[in-house]
All heavy atoms as a GROMACS GRO file, in nm:
protein
  620
    1MET      N    1  -1.100   6.832  15.522
    1MET     CA    2  -1.173   6.732  15.451
    1MET      C    3  -1.114   6.719  15.306
    1MET      O    4  -1.064   6.823  15.258
    1MET     CB    5  -1.323   6.769  15.440
    1MET     CG    6  -1.405   6.673  15.361
    1MET     SD    7  -1.576   6.729  15.363
    1MET     CE    8  -1.629   6.638  15.223
    2PHE      N    9  -1.120   6.607  15.247
    2PHE     CA   10  -1.074   6.591  15.109
    2PHE      C   11  -1.152   6.486  15.039
    2PHE      O   12  -1.211   6.398  15.106
    2PHE     CB   13  -0.921   6.567  15.104
    2PHE     CG   14  -0.876   6.439  15.168
    2PHE    CD1   15  -0.872   6.317  15.096
    2PHE    CD2   16  -0.842   6.440  15.305
    2PHE    CE1   17  -0.831   6.202  15.158
    2PHE    CE2   18  -0.805   6.320  15.362
    2PHE     CZ   19  -0.792   6.204  15.294
    3THR      N   20  -1.149   6.491  14.912
    3THR     CA   21  -1.216   6.385  14.829
    3THR      C   22  -1.113   6.332  14.731
    3THR      O   23  -1.015   6.402  14.694
    3THR     CB   24  -1.333   6.441  14.748
    3THR    OG1   25  -1.289   6.536  14.647
    3THR    CG2   26  -1.436   6.505  14.838
    4ILE      N   27  -1.130   6.203  14.688
    4ILE     CA   28  -1.046   6.146  14.589
    4ILE      C   29  -1.128   6.083  14.478
    4ILE      O   30  -1.227   6.013  14.515
    4ILE     CB   31  -0.955   6.030  14.650
    4ILE    CG1   32  -0.869   6.091  14.766
    4ILE    CG2   33  -0.873   5.962  14.543
    4ILE    CD1   34  -0.797   5.979  14.840
    5GLU      N   35  -1.101   6.112  14.354
    5GLU     CA   36  -1.176   6.058  14.244
    5GLU      C   37  -1.074   6.005  14.142
    5GLU      O   38  -0.970   6.065  14.116
    5GLU     CB   39  -1.260   6.158  14.170
    5GLU     CG   40  -1.364   6.231  14.264
    5GLU     CD   41  -1.426   6.347  14.199
    5GLU    OE1   42  -1.477   6.329  14.090
    5GLU    OE2   43  -1.432   6.456  14.254
    6HIS      N   44  -1.106   5.888  14.081
    6HIS     CA   45  -1.016   5.830  13.980
    6HIS      C   46  -1.086   5.852  13.844
    6HIS      O   47  -1.185   5.791  13.811
    6HIS     CB   48  -0.990   5.683  14.003
    6HIS     CG   49  -0.918   5.657  14.134
    6HIS    ND1   50  -0.787   5.697  14.154
    6HIS    CD2   51  -0.961   5.602  14.252
    6HIS    CE1   52  -0.754   5.662  14.276
    6HIS    NE2   53  -0.853   5.609  14.336
    7ASP      N   54  -1.029   5.940  13.764
    7ASP     CA   55  -1.073   5.967  13.633
    7ASP      C   56  -1.000   5.880  13.531
    7ASP      O   57  -0.912   5.806  13.572
    7ASP     CB   58  -1.058   6.114  13.588
    7ASP     CG   59  -1.153   6.210  13.666
    7ASP    OD1   60  -1.243   6.160  13.724
    7ASP    OD2   61  -1.129   6.330  13.667
    8PHE      N   62  -1.036   5.890  13.406
    8PHE     CA   63  -0.969   5.805  13.304
    8PHE      C   64  -0.815   5.824  13.299
    8PHE      O   65  -0.744   5.730  13.298
    8PHE     CB   66  -1.028   5.837  13.163
    8PHE     CG   67  -0.960   5.769  13.052
    8PHE    CD1   68  -0.971   5.627  13.035
    8PHE    CD2   69  -0.873   5.839  12.966
    8PHE    CE1   70  -0.904   5.566  12.932
    8PHE    CE2   71  -0.809   5.775  12.862
    8PHE     CZ   72  -0.823   5.637  12.846
    9ASP      N   73  -0.774   5.957  13.301
    9ASP     CA   74  -0.631   5.980  13.284
    9ASP      C   75  -0.567   6.046  13.406
    9ASP      O   76  -0.444   6.078  13.402
    9ASP     CB   77  -0.604   6.068  13.158
    9ASP     CG   78  -0.672   6.207  13.176
    9ASP    OD1   79  -0.767   6.219  13.258
    9ASP    OD2   80  -0.634   6.298  13.102
   10ALA      N   81  -0.639   6.061  13.517
   10ALA     CA   82  -0.576   6.124  13.634
   10ALA      C   83  -0.652   6.081  13.762
   10ALA      O   84  -0.770   6.047  13.753
   10ALA     CB   85  -0.586   6.276  13.618
   11THR      N   86  -0.583   6.095  13.870
   11THR     CA   87  -0.645   6.088  14.000
   11THR      C   88  -0.660   6.231  14.047
   11THR      O   89  -0.569   6.312  14.047
   11THR     CB   90  -0.555   6.008  14.101
   11THR    OG1   91  -0.542   5.875  14.053
   11THR    CG2   92  -0.614   6.012  14.241
   12VAL      N   93  -0.783   6.264  14.093
   12VAL     CA   94  -0.815   6.403  14.132
   12VAL      C   95  -0.845   6.408  14.284
   12VAL      O   96  -0.933   6.337  14.331
   12VAL     CB   97  -0.932   6.457  14.054
   12VAL    CG1   98  -0.968   6.596  14.100
   12VAL    CG2   99  -0.912   6.446  13.903
   13ILE      N  100  -0.766   6.486  14.354
   13ILE     CA  101  -0.779   6.506  14.497
   13ILE      C  102  -0.822   6.648  14.520
   13ILE      O  103  -0.758   6.743  14.467
   13ILE     CB  104  -0.650   6.478  14.573
   13ILE    CG1  105  -0.604   6.330  14.548
   13ILE    CG2  106  -0.664   6.507  14.721
   13ILE    CD1  107  -0.463   6.304  14.593
   14THR      N  108  -0.930   6.669  14.594
   14THR     CA  109  -0.976   6.804  14.630
   14THR      C  110  -0.965   6.827  14.781
   14THR      O  111  -1.017   6.744  14.855
   14THR     CB  112  -1.124   6.827  14.584
   14THR    OG1  113  -1.133   6.804  14.443
   14THR    CG2  114  -1.164   6.967  14.613
   15LEU      N  115  -0.883   6.924  14.816
   15LEU     CA  116  -0.865   6.959  14.958
   15LEU      C  117  -0.965   7.075  14.991
   15LEU      O  118  -0.962   7.179  14.928
   15LEU     CB  119  -0.728   7.005  14.984
   15LEU     CG  120  -0.612   6.912  14.942
   15LEU    CD1  121  -0.479   6.975  14.962
   15LEU    CD2  122  -0.627   6.777  15.007
   16ILE      N  123  -1.048   7.055  15.093
   16ILE     CA  124  -1.152   7.150  15.129
   16ILE      C  125  -1.114   7.206  15.265
   16ILE      O  126  -1.096   7.133  15.366
   16ILE     CB  127  -1.289   7.080  15.131
   16ILE    CG1  128  -1.321   7.020  14.994
   16ILE    CG2  129  -1.397   7.182  15.173
   16ILE    CD1  130  -1.428   6.920  14.991
   17ASP      N  131  -1.100   7.337  15.274
   17ASP     CA  132  -1.056   7.402  15.394
   17ASP      C  133  -1.183   7.421  15.486
   17ASP      O  134  -1.272   7.496  15.454
   17ASP     CB  135  -0.989   7.540  15.362
   17ASP     CG  136  -0.934   7.603  15.489
   17ASP    OD1  137  -0.938   7.544  15.601
   17ASP    OD2  138  -0.882   7.715  15.478
   18GLU      N  139  -1.185   7.352  15.596
   18GLU     CA  140  -1.299   7.365  15.694
   18GLU      C  141  -1.261   7.441  15.813
   18GLU      O  142  -1.344   7.455  15.905
   18GLU     CB  143  -1.339   7.226  15.734
   18GLU     CG  144  -1.395   7.137  15.623
   18GLU     CD  145  -1.442   7.008  15.679
   18GLU    OE1  146  -1.365   6.928  15.726
   18GLU    OE2  147  -1.567   6.981  15.662
   19GLY      N  148  -1.146   7.508  15.810
   19GLY     CA  149  -1.099   7.586  15.923
   19GLY      C  150  -1.169   7.715  15.931
   19GLY      O  151  -1.236   7.761  15.842
   20ALA      N  152  -1.161   7.779  16.049
   20ALA     CA  153  -1.216   7.909  16.069
   20ALA      C  154  -1.112   8.002  16.128
   20ALA      O  155  -1.023   7.958  16.192
   20ALA     CB  156  -1.338   7.897  16.162
   21PRO      N  157  -1.118   8.131  16.116
   21PRO     CA  158  -1.224   8.207  16.059
   21PRO      C  159  -1.207   8.230  15.905
   21PRO      O  160  -1.300   8.252  15.837
   21PRO     CB  161  -1.226   8.341  16.132
   21PRO     CG  162  -1.080   8.357  16.169
   21PRO     CD  163  -1.030   8.221  16.191
   22SER      N  164  -1.077   8.236  15.857
   22SER     CA  165  -1.057   8.273  15.722
   22SER      C  166  -1.038   8.150  15.638
   22SER      O  167  -0.933   8.095  15.628
   22SER     CB  168  -0.944   8.369  15.703
   22SER     OG  169  -0.828   8.301  15.752
   23LEU      N  170  -1.146   8.101  15.571
   23LEU     CA  171  -1.135   7.980  15.490
   23LEU      C  172  -1.064   8.016  15.356
   23LEU      O  173  -1.089   8.119  15.294
   23LEU     CB  174  -1.274   7.926  15.458
   23LEU     CG  175  -1.352   7.881  15.586
   23LEU    CD1  176  -1.491   7.832  15.540
   23LEU    CD2  177  -1.281   7.770  15.649
   24GLN      N  178  -0.987   7.924  15.312
   24GLN     CA  179  -0.918   7.936  15.182
   24GLN      C  180  -1.004   7.861  15.076
   24GLN      O  181  -1.078   7.776  15.106
   24GLN     CB  182  -0.774   7.881  15.184
   24GLN     CG  183  -0.681   7.952  15.286
   24GLN     CD  184  -0.661   8.094  15.239
   24GLN    OE1  185  -0.639   8.121  15.121
   24GLN    NE2  186  -0.669   8.182  15.336
   25GLU      N  187  -0.981   7.894  14.949
   25GLU     CA  188  -1.052   7.827  14.841
   25GLU      C  189  -1.007   7.677  14.830
   25GLU      O  190  -0.892   7.646  14.872
   25GLU     CB  191  -1.023   7.896  14.702
   25GLU     CG  192  -1.074   8.035  14.696
   25GLU     CD  193  -1.227   8.042  14.690
   25GLU    OE1  194  -1.290   7.942  14.639
   25GLU    OE2  195  -1.281   8.143  14.729
   26ASP      N  196  -1.089   7.593  14.779
   26ASP     CA  197  -1.050   7.452  14.760
   26ASP      C  198  -0.925   7.443  14.676
   26ASP      O  199  -0.904   7.525  14.585
   26ASP     CB  200  -1.162   7.375  14.692
   26ASP     CG  201  -1.291   7.363  14.776
   26ASP    OD1  202  -1.286   7.407  14.892
   26ASP    OD2  203  -1.390   7.314  14.719
   27VAL      N  204  -0.847   7.337  14.700
   27VAL     CA  205  -0.726   7.308  14.620
   27VAL      C  206  -0.757   7.176  14.546
   27VAL      O  207  -0.794   7.083  14.605
   27VAL     CB  208  -0.599   7.298  14.705
   27VAL    CG1  209  -0.480   7.251  14.622
   27VAL    CG2  210  -0.573   7.424  14.780
   28ILE      N  211  -0.739   7.179  14.414
   28ILE     CA  212  -0.765   7.061  14.335
   28ILE      C  213  -0.631   7.011  14.285
   28ILE      O  214  -0.560   7.087  14.212
   28ILE     CB  215  -0.860   7.091  14.217
   28ILE    CG1  216  -0.996   7.142  14.270
   28ILE    CG2  217  -0.881   6.968  14.128
   28ILE    CD1  218  -1.087   7.193  14.168
   29ILE      N  219  -0.600   6.888  14.310
   29ILE     CA  220  -0.474   6.822  14.272
   29ILE      C  221  -0.502   6.714  14.172
   29ILE      O  222  -0.581   6.624  14.204
   29ILE     CB  223  -0.395   6.767  14.394
   29ILE    CG1  224  -0.375   6.876  14.502
   29ILE    CG2  225  -0.263   6.698  14.353
   29ILE    CD1  226  -0.335   6.826  14.636
   30CYS      N  227  -0.446   6.724  14.052
   30CYS     CA  228  -0.464   6.622  13.955
   30CYS      C  229  -0.334   6.551  13.926
   30CYS      O  230  -0.232   6.620  13.884
   30CYS     CB  231  -0.511   6.684  13.816
   30CYS     SG  232  -0.676   6.758  13.834
   31ALA      N  233  -0.331   6.423  13.950
   31ALA     CA  234  -0.206   6.344  13.930
   31ALA      C  235  -0.218   6.273  13.802
   31ALA      O  236  -0.302   6.180  13.780
   31ALA     CB  237  -0.185   6.247  14.047
   32PHE      N  238  -0.134   6.307  13.701
   32PHE     CA  239  -0.131   6.242  13.568
   32PHE      C  240  -0.012   6.150  13.566
   32PHE      O  241   0.067   6.147  13.663
   32PHE     CB  242  -0.121   6.349  13.457
   32PHE     CG  243  -0.237   6.443  13.452
   32PHE    CD1  244  -0.238   6.566  13.515
   32PHE    CD2  245  -0.348   6.406  13.379
   32PHE    CE1  246  -0.348   6.650  13.507
   32PHE    CE2  247  -0.463   6.488  13.375
   32PHE     CZ  248  -0.458   6.612  13.441
   33GLU      N  249   0.012   6.085  13.457
   33GLU     CA  250   0.122   5.989  13.442
   33GLU      C  251   0.255   6.060  13.448
   33GLU      O  252   0.353   6.012  13.506
   33GLU     CB  253   0.110   5.918  13.310
   33GLU     CG  254   0.217   5.808  13.287
   33GLU     CD  255   0.196   5.732  13.162
   33GLU    OE1  256   0.076   5.712  13.121
   33GLU    OE2  257   0.294   5.698  13.097
   34ASP      N  258   0.264   6.190  13.393
   34ASP     CA  259   0.395   6.256  13.375
   34ASP      C  260   0.404   6.384  13.460
   34ASP      O  261   0.505   6.444  13.464
   34ASP     CB  262   0.418   6.283  13.232
   34ASP     CG  263   0.312   6.374  13.174
   34ASP    OD1  264   0.200   6.383  13.226
   34ASP    OD2  265   0.336   6.432  13.064
   35CYS      N  266   0.297   6.424  13.527
   35CYS     CA  267   0.303   6.552  13.605
   35CYS      C  268   0.190   6.554  13.710
   35CYS      O  269   0.096   6.474  13.696
   35CYS     CB  270   0.300   6.676  13.518
   35CYS     SG  271   0.140   6.704  13.431
   36VAL      N  272   0.193   6.648  13.791
   36VAL     CA  273   0.085   6.677  13.892
   36VAL      C  274   0.052   6.822  13.880
   36VAL      O  275   0.143   6.911  13.877
   36VAL     CB  276   0.126   6.643  14.033
   36VAL    CG1  277   0.022   6.683  14.132
   36VAL    CG2  278   0.155   6.488  14.044
   37THR      N  279  -0.079   6.856  13.869
   37THR     CA  280  -0.119   6.998  13.867
   37THR      C  281  -0.193   7.033  14.000
   37THR      O  282  -0.263   6.939  14.052
   37THR     CB  283  -0.204   7.032  13.750
   37THR    OG1  284  -0.327   6.957  13.759
   37THR    CG2  285  -0.135   7.006  13.612
   38LEU      N  286  -0.176   7.153  14.048
   38LEU     CA  287  -0.244   7.205  14.161
   38LEU      C  288  -0.321   7.330  14.112
   38LEU      O  289  -0.263   7.418  14.047
   38LEU     CB  290  -0.154   7.240  14.274
   38LEU     CG  291  -0.078   7.128  14.340
   38LEU    CD1  292   0.047   7.102  14.269
   38LEU    CD2  293  -0.054   7.156  14.481
   39GLU      N  294  -0.453   7.341  14.146
   39GLU     CA  295  -0.530   7.452  14.110
   39GLU      C  296  -0.599   7.509  14.229
   39GLU      O  297  -0.648   7.431  14.317
   39GLU     CB  298  -0.639   7.417  14.001
   39GLU     CG  299  -0.583   7.382  13.867
   39GLU     CD  300  -0.695   7.364  13.769
   39GLU    OE1  301  -0.807   7.412  13.787
   39GLU    OE2  302  -0.665   7.296  13.669
   40GLN      N  303  -0.614   7.637  14.232
   40GLN     CA  304  -0.692   7.708  14.340
   40GLN      C  305  -0.750   7.838  14.279
   40GLN      O  306  -0.676   7.911  14.207
   40GLN     CB  307  -0.601   7.735  14.456
   40GLN     CG  308  -0.678   7.796  14.577
   40GLN     CD  309  -0.590   7.816  14.698
   40GLN    OE1  310  -0.481   7.866  14.684
   40GLN    NE2  311  -0.646   7.781  14.816
   41PHE      N  312  -0.872   7.861  14.303
   41PHE     CA  313  -0.938   7.975  14.257
   41PHE      C  314  -0.883   8.098  14.325
   41PHE      O  315  -0.873   8.097  14.450
   41PHE     CB  316  -1.090   7.965  14.270
   41PHE     CG  317  -1.165   8.082  14.213
   41PHE    CD1  318  -1.180   8.096  14.080
   41PHE    CD2  319  -1.219   8.182  14.294
   41PHE    CE1  320  -1.252   8.205  14.028
   41PHE    CE2  321  -1.283   8.294  14.243
   41PHE     CZ  322  -1.301   8.304  14.106
   42ASP      N  323  -0.852   8.202  14.253
   42ASP     CA  324  -0.801   8.329  14.313
   42ASP      C  325  -0.920   8.434  14.301
   42ASP      O  326  -0.948   8.488  14.193
   42ASP     CB  327  -0.680   8.382  14.241
   42ASP     CG  328  -0.620   8.507  14.300
   42ASP    OD1  329  -0.690   8.572  14.389
   42ASP    OD2  330  -0.508   8.545  14.266
   43PRO      N  331  -0.987   8.462  14.406
   43PRO     CA  332  -1.100   8.556  14.407
   43PRO      C  333  -1.056   8.700  14.372
   43PRO      O  334  -1.139   8.774  14.315
   43PRO     CB  335  -1.163   8.549  14.546
   43PRO     CG  336  -1.059   8.491  14.629
   43PRO     CD  337  -0.967   8.410  14.546
   44ARG      N  338  -0.936   8.734  14.401
   44ARG     CA  339  -0.884   8.873  14.360
   44ARG      C  340  -0.880   8.892  14.207
   44ARG      O  341  -0.904   8.992  14.155
   44ARG     CB  342  -0.750   8.903  14.425
   44ARG     CG  343  -0.765   8.920  14.580
   44ARG     CD  344  -0.628   8.922  14.641
   44ARG     NE  345  -0.574   8.789  14.617
   44ARG     CZ  346  -0.456   8.750  14.666
   44ARG    NH1  347  -0.374   8.835  14.721
   44ARG    NH2  348  -0.406   8.632  14.642
   45ARG      N  349  -0.831   8.786  14.136
   45ARG     CA  350  -0.822   8.783  13.990
   45ARG      C  351  -0.947   8.730  13.929
   45ARG      O  352  -0.956   8.736  13.803
   45ARG     CB  353  -0.700   8.708  13.952
   45ARG     CG  354  -0.570   8.759  13.997
   45ARG     CD  355  -0.455   8.674  13.934
   45ARG     NE  356  -0.327   8.732  13.971
   45ARG     CZ  357  -0.215   8.685  13.928
   45ARG    NH1  358  -0.216   8.580  13.848
   45ARG    NH2  359  -0.101   8.736  13.965
   46ASN      N  360  -1.028   8.663  14.004
   46ASN     CA  361  -1.154   8.596  13.955
   46ASN      C  362  -1.116   8.490  13.847
   46ASN      O  363  -1.179   8.479  13.743
   46ASN     CB  364  -1.249   8.698  13.894
   46ASN     CG  365  -1.387   8.638  13.887
   46ASN    OD1  366  -1.426   8.552  13.963
   46ASN    ND2  367  -1.466   8.686  13.787
   47GLU      N  368  -1.009   8.414  13.875
   47GLU     CA  369  -0.964   8.310  13.784
   47GLU      C  370  -0.888   8.205  13.861
   47GLU      O  371  -0.824   8.235  13.970
   47GLU     CB  372  -0.877   8.359  13.673
   47GLU     CG  373  -0.748   8.422  13.715
   47GLU     CD  374  -0.673   8.485  13.601
   47GLU    OE1  375  -0.720   8.496  13.489
   47GLU    OE2  376  -0.549   8.513  13.625
   48PRO      N  377  -0.884   8.083  13.814
   48PRO     CA  378  -0.803   7.981  13.879
   48PRO      C  379  -0.656   7.992  13.854
   48PRO      O  380  -0.613   8.038  13.747
   48PRO     CB  381  -0.851   7.849  13.823
   48PRO     CG  382  -0.917   7.886  13.687
   48PRO     CD  383  -0.960   8.029  13.705
   49LEU      N  384  -0.570   7.964  13.951
   49LEU     CA  385  -0.427   7.966  13.935
   49LEU      C  386  -0.381   7.820  13.925
   49LEU      O  387  -0.436   7.732  13.998
   49LEU     CB  388  -0.361   8.030  14.053
   49LEU     CG  389  -0.398   8.176  14.076
   49LEU    CD1  390  -0.333   8.223  14.207
   49LEU    CD2  391  -0.358   8.261  13.963
   50ARG      N  392  -0.290   7.786  13.836
   50ARG     CA  393  -0.249   7.653  13.817
   50ARG      C  394  -0.090   7.640  13.831
   50ARG      O  395  -0.019   7.724  13.779
   50ARG     CB  396  -0.287   7.598  13.679
   50ARG     CG  397  -0.234   7.455  13.663
   50ARG     CD  398  -0.270   7.397  13.524
   50ARG     NE  399  -0.415   7.373  13.520
   50ARG     CZ  400  -0.486   7.362  13.420
   50ARG    NH1  401  -0.434   7.374  13.298
   50ARG    NH2  402  -0.613   7.337  13.421
   51LEU      N  403  -0.046   7.543  13.896
   51LEU     CA  404   0.088   7.511  13.917
   51LEU      C  405   0.115   7.368  13.874
   51LEU      O  406   0.036   7.279  13.902
   51LEU     CB  407   0.129   7.522  14.064
   51LEU     CG  408   0.264   7.485  14.110
   51LEU    CD1  409   0.365   7.592  14.057
   51LEU    CD2  410   0.279   7.478  14.261
   52THR      N  411   0.214   7.343  13.789
   52THR     CA  412   0.245   7.212  13.736
   52THR      C  413   0.380   7.166  13.789
   52THR      O  414   0.485   7.234  13.779
   52THR     CB  415   0.248   7.214  13.586
   52THR    OG1  416   0.120   7.256  13.533
   52THR    CG2  417   0.276   7.075  13.526
   53LEU      N  418   0.382   7.046  13.844
   53LEU     CA  419   0.499   6.988  13.903
   53LEU      C  420   0.538   6.859  13.822
   53LEU      O  421   0.449   6.784  13.791
   53LEU     CB  422   0.482   6.947  14.047
   53LEU     CG  423   0.442   7.052  14.147
   53LEU    CD1  424   0.418   6.986  14.285
   53LEU    CD2  425   0.547   7.161  14.159
   54SER      N  426   0.673   6.848  13.793
   54SER     CA  427   0.712   6.722  13.730
   54SER      C  428   0.709   6.608  13.834
   54SER      O  429   0.699   6.639  13.958
   54SER     CB  430   0.858   6.736  13.678
   54SER     OG  431   0.947   6.746  13.782
   55MET      N  432   0.718   6.488  13.789
   55MET     CA  433   0.720   6.377  13.888
   55MET      C  434   0.843   6.381  13.977
   55MET      O  435   0.834   6.343  14.097
   55MET     CB  436   0.710   6.243  13.812
   55MET     CG  437   0.575   6.228  13.740
   55MET     SD  438   0.428   6.275  13.833
   55MET     CE  439   0.416   6.132  13.940
   56THR      N  440   0.955   6.430  13.925
   56THR     CA  441   1.074   6.451  14.011
   56THR      C  442   1.050   6.558  14.122
   56THR      O  443   1.088   6.539  14.237
   56THR     CB  444   1.194   6.494  13.926
   56THR    OG1  445   1.221   6.395  13.823
   56THR    CG2  446   1.315   6.518  14.009
   57GLN      N  447   0.977   6.666  14.087
   57GLN     CA  448   0.945   6.766  14.189
   57GLN      C  449   0.856   6.711  14.288
   57GLN      O  450   0.865   6.739  14.415
   57GLN     CB  451   0.888   6.886  14.120
   57GLN     CG  452   0.990   6.969  14.040
   57GLN     CD  453   0.925   7.080  13.960
   57GLN    OE1  454   0.819   7.056  13.896
   57GLN    NE2  455   0.977   7.198  13.968
   58VAL      N  456   0.754   6.629  14.249
   58VAL     CA  457   0.662   6.560  14.341
   58VAL      C  458   0.739   6.476  14.440
   58VAL      O  459   0.720   6.470  14.562
   58VAL     CB  460   0.555   6.486  14.269
   58VAL    CG1  461   0.468   6.403  14.369
   58VAL    CG2  462   0.466   6.582  14.188
   59ARG      N  463   0.832   6.393  14.383
   59ARG     CA  464   0.916   6.304  14.472
   59ARG      C  465   0.992   6.385  14.571
   59ARG      O  466   1.001   6.354  14.689
   59ARG     CB  467   1.006   6.224  14.378
   59ARG     CG  468   1.098   6.131  14.461
   59ARG     CD  469   1.218   6.082  14.384
   59ARG     NE  470   1.304   6.206  14.363
   59ARG     CZ  471   1.407   6.210  14.281
   59ARG    NH1  472   1.438   6.107  14.202
   59ARG    NH2  473   1.478   6.318  14.274
   60ASP      N  474   1.056   6.494  14.521
   60ASP     CA  475   1.133   6.578  14.610
   60ASP      C  476   1.046   6.645  14.720
   60ASP      O  477   1.078   6.650  14.840
   60ASP     CB  478   1.207   6.688  14.536
   60ASP     CG  479   1.320   6.639  14.450
   60ASP    OD1  480   1.355   6.520  14.463
   60ASP    OD2  481   1.372   6.711  14.364
   61LEU      N  482   0.921   6.688  14.681
   61LEU     CA  483   0.832   6.745  14.779
   61LEU      C  484   0.794   6.644  14.890
   61LEU      O  485   0.787   6.675  15.011
   61LEU     CB  486   0.708   6.799  14.707
   61LEU     CG  487   0.596   6.853  14.800
   61LEU    CD1  488   0.646   6.964  14.888
   61LEU    CD2  489   0.473   6.893  14.716
   62ALA      N  490   0.758   6.522  14.842
   62ALA     CA  491   0.726   6.421  14.942
   62ALA      C  492   0.837   6.393  15.039
   62ALA      O  493   0.814   6.379  15.161
   62ALA     CB  494   0.685   6.292  14.866
   63ALA      N  495   0.959   6.388  14.987
   63ALA     CA  496   1.076   6.370  15.077
   63ALA      C  497   1.096   6.486  15.170
   63ALA      O  498   1.123   6.470  15.288
   63ALA     CB  499   1.200   6.344  14.993
   64ALA      N  500   1.077   6.611  15.118
   64ALA     CA  501   1.099   6.725  15.197
   64ALA      C  502   1.008   6.741  15.316
   64ALA      O  503   1.040   6.801  15.416
   64ALA     CB  504   1.088   6.850  15.112
   65LEU      N  505   0.891   6.682  15.310
   65LEU     CA  506   0.794   6.692  15.411
   65LEU      C  507   0.840   6.623  15.538
   65LEU      O  508   0.790   6.650  15.647
   65LEU     CB  509   0.660   6.638  15.366
   65LEU     CG  510   0.585   6.718  15.257
   65LEU    CD1  511   0.459   6.647  15.211
   65LEU    CD2  512   0.550   6.855  15.308
   66ASN      N  513   0.937   6.530  15.529
   66ASN     CA  514   0.988   6.452  15.639
   66ASN      C  515   1.131   6.480  15.675
   66ASN      O  516   1.188   6.401  15.745
   66ASN     CB  517   0.971   6.305  15.610
   66ASN     CG  518   0.825   6.265  15.594
   66ASN    OD1  519   0.740   6.305  15.678
   66ASN    ND2  520   0.792   6.195  15.488
   67LEU      N  521   1.192   6.590  15.625
   67LEU     CA  522   1.329   6.616  15.649
   67LEU      C  523   1.340   6.749  15.732
   67LEU      O  524   1.260   6.838  15.713
   67LEU     CB  525   1.405   6.627  15.517
   67LEU     CG  526   1.420   6.496  15.439
   67LEU    CD1  527   1.478   6.528  15.303
   67LEU    CD2  528   1.511   6.402  15.513
   68PRO      N  529   1.454   6.764  15.801
   68PRO     CA  530   1.479   6.893  15.868
   68PRO      C  531   1.531   6.996  15.769
   68PRO      O  532   1.560   6.965  15.655
   68PRO     CB  533   1.583   6.854  15.970
   68PRO     CG  534   1.650   6.740  15.919
   68PRO     CD  535   1.552   6.663  15.836
   69GLU      N  536   1.549   7.120  15.815
   69GLU     CA  537   1.599   7.225  15.736
   69GLU      C  538   1.731   7.188  15.669
   69GLU      O  539   1.808   7.112  15.727
   69GLU     CB  540   1.635   7.348  15.822
   69GLU     CG  541   1.546   7.461  15.794
   69GLU     CD  542   1.594   7.581  15.887
   69GLU    OE1  543   1.680   7.657  15.843
   69GLU    OE2  544   1.538   7.595  15.996
   70GLY      N  545   1.752   7.228  15.546
   70GLY     CA  546   1.879   7.205  15.473
   70GLY      C  547   1.855   7.191  15.323
   70GLY      O  548   1.751   7.223  15.276
   71SER      N  549   1.967   7.159  15.256
   71SER     CA  550   1.967   7.141  15.111
   71SER      C  551   1.992   7.000  15.073
   71SER      O  552   2.088   6.936  15.132
   71SER     CB  553   2.071   7.237  15.050
   71SER     OG  554   2.073   7.223  14.911
   72TYR      N  555   1.913   6.940  14.991
   72TYR     CA  556   1.923   6.794  14.968
   72TYR      C  557   1.911   6.770  14.815
   72TYR      O  558   1.854   6.847  14.743
   72TYR     CB  559   1.803   6.719  15.034
   72TYR     CG  560   1.797   6.739  15.184
   72TYR    CD1  561   1.730   6.840  15.237
   72TYR    CD2  562   1.862   6.645  15.262
   72TYR    CE1  563   1.722   6.857  15.376
   72TYR    CE2  564   1.859   6.659  15.400
   72TYR     CZ  565   1.787   6.767  15.454
   72TYR     OH  566   1.784   6.781  15.597
   73ARG      N  567   1.970   6.658  14.773
   73ARG     CA  568   1.956   6.604  14.641
   73ARG      C  569   1.923   6.454  14.654
   73ARG      O  570   2.010   6.386  14.714
   73ARG     CB  571   2.075   6.626  14.551
   73ARG     CG  572   2.062   6.563  14.414
   73ARG     CD  573   2.179   6.594  14.321
   73ARG     NE  574   2.169   6.731  14.276
   73ARG     CZ  575   2.270   6.822  14.296
   73ARG    NH1  576   2.377   6.788  14.346
   73ARG    NH2  577   2.252   6.949  14.253
   74LEU      N  578   1.816   6.410  14.599
   74LEU     CA  579   1.782   6.270  14.611
   74LEU      C  580   1.849   6.195  14.495
   74LEU      O  581   1.851   6.243  14.377
   74LEU     CB  582   1.634   6.246  14.600
   74LEU     CG  583   1.552   6.301  14.715
   74LEU    CD1  584   1.405   6.278  14.692
   74LEU    CD2  585   1.595   6.243  14.853
   75GLU      N  586   1.904   6.080  14.521
   75GLU     CA  587   1.966   5.997  14.421
   75GLU      C  588   1.860   5.912  14.351
   75GLU      O  589   1.769   5.862  14.416
   75GLU     CB  590   2.074   5.907  14.478
   75GLU     CG  591   2.190   5.977  14.540
   75GLU     CD  592   2.271   6.057  14.441
   75GLU    OE1  593   2.289   6.001  14.330
   75GLU    OE2  594   2.324   6.161  14.472
   76ALA      N  595   1.878   5.897  14.221
   76ALA     CA  596   1.780   5.807  14.146
   76ALA      C  597   1.805   5.669  14.191
   76ALA      O  598   1.912   5.624  14.219
   76ALA     CB  599   1.806   5.826  13.994
   77ASN      N  600   1.692   5.590  14.190
   77ASN     CA  601   1.699   5.444  14.222
   77ASN      C  602   1.779   5.372  14.112
   77ASN      O  603   1.748   5.396  13.993
   77ASN     CB  604   1.560   5.384  14.236
   77ASN     CG  605   1.494   5.432  14.360
   77ASN    OD1  606   1.557   5.480  14.452
   77ASN    ND2  607   1.363   5.424  14.366
   78LYS      N  608   1.867   5.286  14.150
   78LYS     CA  609   1.945   5.210  14.048
   78LYS      C  610   1.912   5.064  14.065
   78LYS      O  611   1.980   4.985  14.131
   78LYS     CB  612   2.094   5.236  14.072
   78LYS     CG  613   2.133   5.378  14.058
   78LYS     CD  614   2.278   5.406  14.078
   78LYS     CE  615   2.292   5.556  14.074
   78LYS     NZ  616   2.410   5.609  14.034
   79GLY      N  617   1.807   5.028  13.994
   79GLY     CA  618   1.776   4.882  14.001
   79GLY      C  619   1.632   4.853  14.023
   79GLY      O  620   1.535   4.893  14.028
   0.00000   0.00000   0.00000
């Protein structure tokens, strides 16, 4: 299950793990104009962990989800 909310400066997507037996903490994805952050609460540290991706990294991740094993470099659009 997931939710999508549009805030003033970001789109916020929350991924909710409904699987069993070992559920993971929710993942909160915030898409800003210049970066995307992913947050997940770490119960062992009792604090949220945050990862920040540049828009180039997000583009590469989206492409990687549909490619076979290997090493790739995406060319910038020219035009």
